[in-house]
SESE-435993 format. One record per residue (C-alpha): residue in one letter; x, y, z. Coordinates in steps of 0.05 Angstrom, whole numbers, padded with zeros to 5 digits, always signed. Each point is the difference from the previous one (the first is absolute). Layout:
// SESE-435993
aXYZ/...
//
This chain:
// SESE-435993
m+01061+00074-01876/c+00005-00073-00015/g+00014-00054-00050/i-00056-00041-00031/a-00004-00063-00042/g-00053-00049-00023/i-00021-00057-00046/l-00066-00014-00033/l+00001-00075-00010/s-00018-00039-00062/q-00039-00065+00002/g+00040-00056+00031/d+00051+00043+00036/s+00017-00019+00072/i-00020+00053+00051/g+00055-00025+00046/d+00052+00012-00055/a-00032+00067-00015/l+00004+00023+00072/a+00072-00021+00005/s+00016+00036-00065/v-00036+00064+00022/g+00040-00002+00065/e+00064-00003-00040/m-00024+00057-00044/a-00016+00043+00060/n+00067-00015+00032/a+00034+00023-00064/v-00025+00070+00018/y+00015-00006+00074/h+00034+00068-00001/r-00066+00033-00016/g-00030-00027+00064/p+00047-00028+00053/d-00047+00006+00059/s-00045-00060-00014/g-00028-00044-00056/g-00056-00048-00015/v-00035-00042-00053/w-00073-00019-00011/s-00043-00041-00047/d-00075-00002-00010/s-00042-00062+00016/s-00014-00014-00074/r+00076-00003-00011/l-00001+00049-00057/v+00048+00053+00027/a+00061+00006+00044/l+00023+00068+00027/g+00064+00020+00034/h+00023+00062+00037/r+00061+00033+00033/r-00016+00056+00048/l+00035+00065+00018/s-00043+00024+00058/i-00019+00074-00006/i-00072+00008+00024/d-00030-00044+00055/l+00061-00040+00019/t-00040-00057+00032/d-00004-00070-00027/a-00074+00011-00015/a+00020+00045-00058/s+00044-00053-00032/q-00012-00026-00070/p-00027-00035-00039/m-00062+00030+00032/v-00064-00040-00008/d-00074+00014+00006/e-00023-00068+00025/e-00073+00009-00018/t+00013+00010-00074/e+00068-00033-00002/t+00028+00062-00033/a+00073+00015+00013/v+00049+00056-00014/v+00075+00009-00006/f+00019+00073-00003/n+00063+00040-00011/g-00005+00075+00015/e-00040+00049+00041/i-00072+00027-00004/y+00007+00070+00028/n-00074+00014+00006/f-00016-00066+00034/q-00028+00033+00062/k-00051+00039-00041/l-00019-00063-00039/r-00006-00039+00065/s-00049+00051+00027/e-00042-00006-00064/l-00001-00076+00006/e-00016+00000+00074/a-00059+00045-00015/q-00025-00056-00045/g+00007-00051+00056/v+00068-00029-00018/v+00038-00026+00061/f+00076+00004+00006/r+00047-00041+00043/t+00065+00038-00015/r+00024+00072-00008/s+00034-00016-00066/d-00010+00029-00070/t+00004-00071-00026/e-00066-00019+00032/v-00031+00065-00027/l+00022-00021-00069/l-00029-00070+00008/k-00067+00024+00029/g-00003+00056-00051/y+00007-00050-00057/l-00054-00044+00030/t-00046+00061+00002/w+00018+00037-00065/q+00034-00053-00042/y+00044+00028-00056/k-00025+00070+00015/v+00041-00001+00064/l+00058+00025-00043/d-00035+00066-00013/r-00003+00013+00075/l+00073-00017+00017/v+00051+00054+00014/g+00067-00035+00004/m+00055-00041-00031/f-00015-00073-00010/a+00007-00066-00036/f-00047-00053+00026/a-00035-00065-00017/i-00068-00020+00027/w-00028-00069-00008/d-00076+00008-00004/g-00029-00064+00030/r-00069+00018-00024/r+00017+00012-00073/r+00059-00048+00001/e+00046+00049-00035/l+00065+00036+00014/f-00001+00076+00000/l+00067+00035-00009/a+00012+00075+00002/r+00056+00051-00002/d-00001+00073+00024/r-00013+00058-00046/a+00072+00026-00007/g+00034-00068+00003/e+00037+00006+00067/k-00008-00074+00016/p+00020-00055-00049/l-00039-00061-00021/y+00026-00055-00047/y-00042-00057-00027/a+00008-00062-00044/e-00045-00050-00033/l+00029-00068+00017/r+00014-00056-00050/t-00047-00044+00041/g-00058+00047-00012/g+00005+00033+00068/f+00018+00072+00017/a+00052+00031+00047/f+00015+00070+00026/a+00050+00033+00046/s+00029+00067+00022/e+00067-00012-00034/l+00027-00041-00057/a+00045-00038+00049/a-00062-00036+00028/l-00019-00026-00069/k+00070-00013-00027/g+00008-00067+00037/r-00062-00031-00030/s+00012-00052-00055/d-00071+00009-00029/i+00013+00071-00026/d+00030+00018-00067/k+00065+00035+00018/t+00023+00011-00071/i+00032+00070-00003/d-00049+00047-00034/t+00035+00036-00058/d-00052+00055+00000/a+00015+00013+00073/i+00075+00005-00014/s-00012+00047-00058/l-00040+00046+00045/y+00050-00005+00056/l+00058+00020-00045/q-00035+00065-00014/y-00031+00017+00068/l+00044-00034+00053/y-00060-00040+00026/v-00051-00050-00025/p-00068+00035-00004/a-00066-00033+00018/p-00032-00044-00022/y+00065-00032-00020/s+00050-00036+00044/i+00068-00028-00020/y-00033-00069-00005/r-00049-00016-00056/g-00046-00038+00048/v-00005+00054+00054/k-00037+00066-00005/k-00008+00062+00044/l-00070+00024+00017/p+00001+00073-00023/a-00013+00056+00048/a-00073+00019+00011/h-00024-00068-00025/y-00036-00059+00030/a-00006-00071-00025/v-00050-00056+00012/v+00024-00072-00006/k-00046-00060-00001/p+00021-00073+00012/g+00017-00029-00067/g+00039+00061-00022/q-00052+00051-00022/f+00035+00068+00010/q-00029+00070-00008/c+00038+00064+00012/q-00032+00070+00006/q+00025+00070+00013/y-00039+00033+00056/w+00032+00070+00003/d+00030+00041-00057/p+00039+00065+00011/k-00012+00017-00074/s-00073+00013+00015/y+00019+00054+00050/a+00050+00031-00047/m-00058+00008-00050/m-00048+00033+00049/d-00012+00075+00003/r+00057+00036+00034/i-00008+00023+00072/s-00017+00073+00002/t+00050+00047+00032/d-00053+00055+00009/g-00029-00029+00064/e+00038-00037+00055/d+00076+00009-00004/p+00028-00064-00031/v+00059+00003+00048/d-00050-00004+00057/q-00034-00059-00033/l+00066-00036-00010/d+00019+00015+00072/a-00065-00030+00027/l+00006-00063-00043/l+00073-00013+00018/r-00012+00013+00074/k-00058-00049+00000/s+00041-00052-00036/i+00060+00005+00046/k-00043-00002+00062/g-00031-00065-00025/q+00067-00030-00017/m+00029+00014+00069/i-00045-00053+00031/a+00044-00056+00025/d+00013-00041+00063/v+00075+00000-00014/p+00053+00056-00006/l-00007+00045-00061/g+00047+00049-00034/a+00014+00033-00068/f+00054+00003-00052/l+00028+00070-00010/s+00045+00020-00058/g-00009+00075+00008/g-00037+00005-00067/f-00070+00026-00009/d-00038-00066+00006/s+00031-00030+00062/s+00005+00067+00035/i-00074+00014-00010/i-00018-00069+00028/a+00047+00010+00060/s-00031+00069+00015/y-00069-00030+00006/l+00026-00058+00042/v+00029+00051+00049/e-00066+00038+00001/l-00043-00061+00012/s+00045-00039+00048/s-00007+00004+00076/t+00075-00016+00007/k+00062+00021-00039/p-00002-00043-00063/k+00060-00038-00027/t+00029+00015-00070/y+00055-00037-00038/t+00049+00014-00055/i+00066-00028-00025/g+00061+00040-00021/f+00053-00015-00052/e+00074+00017-00003/e-00011+00021-00073/e-00022+00073+00009/r-00044+00005-00062/c-00041-00060+00024/n-00004+00023+00072/e-00067+00029+00022/a+00013-00009+00075/p+00017+00073+00016/y-00065+00023-00033/a-00040-00052+00039/e+00034+00019+00065/a-00017+00074-00012/v-00074-00016-00011/a+00000-00048+00060/k+00030+00054+00044/y-00053+00050-00022/l-00057-00049+00010/g+00027-00027+00066/t+00000-00074-00017/e+00041-00053+00034/h+00045-00009-00060/v+00048-00056-00016/t+00053+00008-00054/e+00046-00058-00015/y+00056+00007-00050/v+00011-00060-00043/s+00064-00017-00037/e+00010-00022-00071/k+00012-00070+00028/d-00067+00002+00037/v-00036+00013-00066/l+00040-00049-00041/d-00013-00055+00052/v-00075+00005-00016/i+00010-00016-00074/p+00003-00076+00008/q-00067+00002+00036/i-00037+00034-00058/p-00020-00063-00039/a-00032-00033+00061/m-00030+00065+00027/y-00038+00015-00065/g-00010-00070-00027/e+00008+00024-00071/p+00047+00049-00035/f-00007+00069+00031/a+00054+00051-00018/d-00020+00066+00032/p+00066+00015+00036/s-00036+00040+00053/a-00024-00067+00028/l+00068-00005+00034/p-00004+00062+00044/t-00075-00012+00009/y+00015-00067+00032/l+00053+00032+00046/v-00046+00055+00026/c-00054-00052+00013/k+00049-00043+00038/i+00021+00059+00043/a-00072+00021+00015/r-00020-00072+00018/q+00048+00002+00058/h-00046+00051+00033/v-00070-00006-00030/t-00046-00050-00035/v-00037+00051-00045/c+00028+00058-00041/l-00037+00053-00040/t+00029+00018-00068/g-00008+00059-00048/d-00009-00043-00062/g-00052+00026-00050/g+00015+00074+00004/d+00040+00001-00064/e-00051-00038-00041/l-00061+00039+00025/f+00031+00070+00004/g+00051+00003-00057/g+00065-00012+00036/y+00040-00041-00050/r+00054+00032-00043/i-00031-00029-00063/y-00063+00042+00005/p+00031+00067-00020/l+00034-00036-00058/i-00065-00026-00029/p-00026+00065-00032/r+00071+00018-00021/i+00010-00061-00044/a-00068+00005-00034/w+00034+00033-00060/a+00040-00063-00013/g-00064-00036-00020/w-00002+00042-00064/m+00070-00021-00021/p+00015-00060-00045/r+00009-00063+00040/v+00072-00026+00004/d+00006-00068-00032/y+00048-00035+00048/s+00003-00062-00044/w+00049+00036-00047/s+00024+00058+00043/g+00012-00038+00065/p+00076-00003-00003/l+00004+00073-00022/v-00048+00023+00054/q+00039-00037+00054/r+00063+00041-00018/l-00036+00065+00013/p+00008+00036+00067/e-00054-00019+00050/s-00027+00072+00001/v-00013-00005-00075/r-00023-00073+00000/r-00051+00006+00055/p-00053+00043-00036/l+00001-00044-00061/k-00042-00054+00034/y-00058+00050+00005/f+00000+00016-00075/g-00063-00021-00037/r-00034-00026+00063/n-00068+00017+00027/a-00014+00022+00072/e-00006-00071+00027/q+00064-00024-00034/q+00038+00061+00026/y-00025-00013+00071/l+00021-00073-00005/e+00069+00019-00025/l+00008+00048+00060/r-00021-00055+00048/r+00044-00054-00033/h+00069-00009+00030/t+00020-00038-00062/s-00028+00028-00065/l-00048-00040-00041/w+00050-00007-00056/e+00055-00024+00047/s-00045-00052+00034/q-00023-00026-00068/r+00072-00006-00023/l+00021-00036+00063/f-00060-00046+00003/g-00021-00005-00072/r-00074+00013+00012/s-00050+00054+00020/a-00032+00004+00068/p-00076-00004+00010/l-00039+00064+00004/s+00004+00039+00065/k-00062+00016+00042/a+00019+00072-00017/s-00038-00011-00065/d-00066+00000+00038/v+00019+00068+00030/y+00022+00031-00066/a-00066-00018-00031/l-00023+00062+00039/q+00050+00047-00031/d-00053+00043-00033/s-00027+00018+00070/l+00063+00006+00043/s+00064+00040-00004/r+00066-00036-00012/n+00021+00009+00072/e-00067-00027+00026/l+00007-00060-00045/a+00071-00014+00025/m-00020+00005+00073/l-00059-00046-00011/a+00042-00050-00040/d+00052+00000+00055/f-00053-00013+00053/v-00026-00063-00035/t+00067-00028-00025/y+00066+00025+00030/f-00028+00014+00069/p-00029-00069+00017/g+00051-00039-00042/d+00062+00035+00026/i-00008+00047+00059/l-00052-00038+00041/a+00031-00068-00016/k+00068+00026+00021/v-00023+00025+00067/d-00045-00060+00016/r+00054-00053-00012/a+00055+00040+00033/a-00042+00014+00062/m-00030-00069+00005/a+00069-00031-00005/v+00012+00028+00070/s-00072-00008+00023/l-00016+00074-00001/e-00068+00026-00020/t+00000+00062-00043/r-00062+00045-00008/t-00010+00052-00054/p-00049+00055+00021/i+00003+00036-00067/l-00033-00061-00032/d-00065+00006+00038/h-00046-00008-00061/r-00042+00060+00019/l+00063+00043-00004/v+00020-00033-00066/e-00068+00014-00030/f+00005+00073+00023/a+00069+00007-00032/f-00022-00027-00067/r-00058+00050-00001/l+00045+00061+00013/p+00013+00050-00056/a+00064-00018-00036/e+00035+00064+00021/l-00006-00018+00073/r+00034-00067-00010/t+00056+00021-00048/d+00066+00008+00036/r-00033-00017+00067/t-00034+00068+00002/l-00055-00018+00050/w+00045-00049+00038/k+00051+00054+00011/q-00052+00049+00024/l-00021-00051+00053/a+00073-00014+00019/y+00017+00074+00008/r-00057+00008+00050/r+00033-00052+00044/i+00075+00003-00012/p+00045+00060-00017/r+00017+00005-00074/n+00074+00003+00012/l-00002-00070+00029/l-00034-00029-00062/d+00020+00040-00062/r+00056-00038-00033/p+00008-00043-00063/k-00036-00067+00005/a+00052-00053+00018/g-00037-00067+00003/f+00023-00059+00041/n+00062-00016-00041/i+00067-00035+00004/p+00062+00017-00041/l-00012-00060-00045/a+00042+00024-00059/e+00062+00009+00043/w-00011-00066+00037/l-00005-00038-00065/r+00070+00025-00016/g+00024-00018+00070/e-00028-00049+00051/l-00052-00028-00048/k+00048-00009-00059/e+00014-00072+00017/l-00074-00017+00007/a-00015+00034-00067/t+00055-00038-00038/e-00021-00065+00034/m-00074+00006-00016/l+00000+00033-00068/v+00023-00060-00040/p-00036-00046-00049/k-00006-00055+00053/f-00052+00042+00036/l-00027+00044-00055/e-00015-00049-00056/p-00047-00046+00041/l-00041+00063+00014/g-00008+00015-00074/i+00053+00055-00006/q+00021-00005-00073/d+00051+00055-00007/c+00052-00015+00054/n+00051+00040-00040/r-00042+00063+00011/v+00000-00015+00075/q+00076-00006-00001/y+00003+00066-00038/y-00040+00035+00054/l+00043-00031+00054/d+00066+00020-00033/e-00024+00070-00014/h-00025+00010+00071/m+00063-00027+00033/a+00044+00044-00044/g-00042+00061+00019/r-00019+00014-00073/g-00074-00006+00017/t-00048-00012+00058/h-00041-00063-00007/s-00013-00015+00073/f-00075-00015-00007/r+00010-00043-00061/l+00054-00040+00034/w-00034-00005+00067/t-00065-00025-00032/l+00039-00057-00033/i+00042-00015+00062/v-00063-00008+00043/l-00032-00044-00053/a+00062-00044-00003/m+00003-00003+00077/w-00072-00022+00002/l+00013-00057-00049/d+00063-00021+00039/a-00042-00003+00064/q-00052-00048-00029/
//
């Protein structure tokens, strides 16, 4: 796990200035790679690459980056892990390729020299990398299939091109358009995050998951998707008449976890006591030669506290378990770090406990396995059972909020909530379920509509897939990379911890999307696997999520922050047009007449981000 940065120069640029600038960009993501760093430029002075290293595999200096093939003057900077690098190395050695390190970075570099862009089809891993091809004189950028590792890029005012792992590395450059993107804010107000390809700045974009880009000197830029989960969702379903699908899932997950356990540094796992993390921990115990370490945090607030469940599972599995209880103050102390940690507005409140559990684990290990992906692939979210239940609302007349808004707002929440599904098709109903601020509310606050979501590409398949299948697929390509994976990456990297996600092995993902719908709904197959490995009484309970008592804290310890941030001084420069509506939400929440915690928190984080600029 590392931090990467680079510049493709335009004519007349100074290579000395470029190297110095790339060094500064790499140092801006020092936390992603505190072990070592380096910069490099090619002899033709067209490119400058920078790197910060968190040493995981082959800890020697020979495996440092930027890594260069001197013969072709091809260089790579790489963030992530290639889990099947040993297999690929054997294939390459059989073709006469010689290696000088034990690293997966060198396998990636030599694999690219052998297979060019097609190397992506062979990689099993999480990654964001840039390769300067000295033969073609072009820059090749790529991001992993699910979107675990981030990659930002910008076309420079000078005609050059820059990229980096985080927005912080690009923020300091004067040759980038850092005008706030109103489309990005409109999307953020609804979803709590800024989805790819947008960033908060108009001049900076995110490379989407499962895409690569080729950049030529002079600014020619081409972007291409190389893997598409929709194609697997449209394939014939896996037959349940032959091999037991639980056995198939078991074999795929065991293979994935075994590959992701390869490391030359200490490795552990997060454990909440829920299905996903418990399944991962059970395999870790099975495949480890020593007692593995697991980590969880506990809360004083009982309804948010999963620690007793995690401890029960850890005791059954026999892990070396660490539980650390955190106070309200511990969580609140993280809040000022959010703008710098995420670089752009990011309002998922579970980022706060995620950072704390990463910080605790980092005291003991350098790598942690997570259970992320189980909900999206195997129907674990609470919204999935709701989707078929609200289909009837699509046949009702749509509520015209332009005239009924004030009246609707006076209705009880239980009556008001279903109205937003009236007269809406399957895609629109899904989006309303996923929005934390309704479309109408965000339009009223911001005065404009957001761009179309990538969910539209998914819902073009609605004649072939069930509503639940569509929702799980839409979550996988939107909410999952934009929120869940971004949350974990930034929180973990802030403390220099590498997280690995075995459920996202693309072979397992492809298998999941080809399962019959009934095996994915309500985690049917996932539960069958879990019950083989862990007693039901340790797992069967309502899904809790990684939550904090945000509504109560906004009326207590966070009240001062809310009243300080939610004022026209901060809101109007961000394009918020209806500050009176914000004040209404604030007053109603504080008086206990309604619960508007997500609405308020989204705006608080946005205002905090602006204040930190």
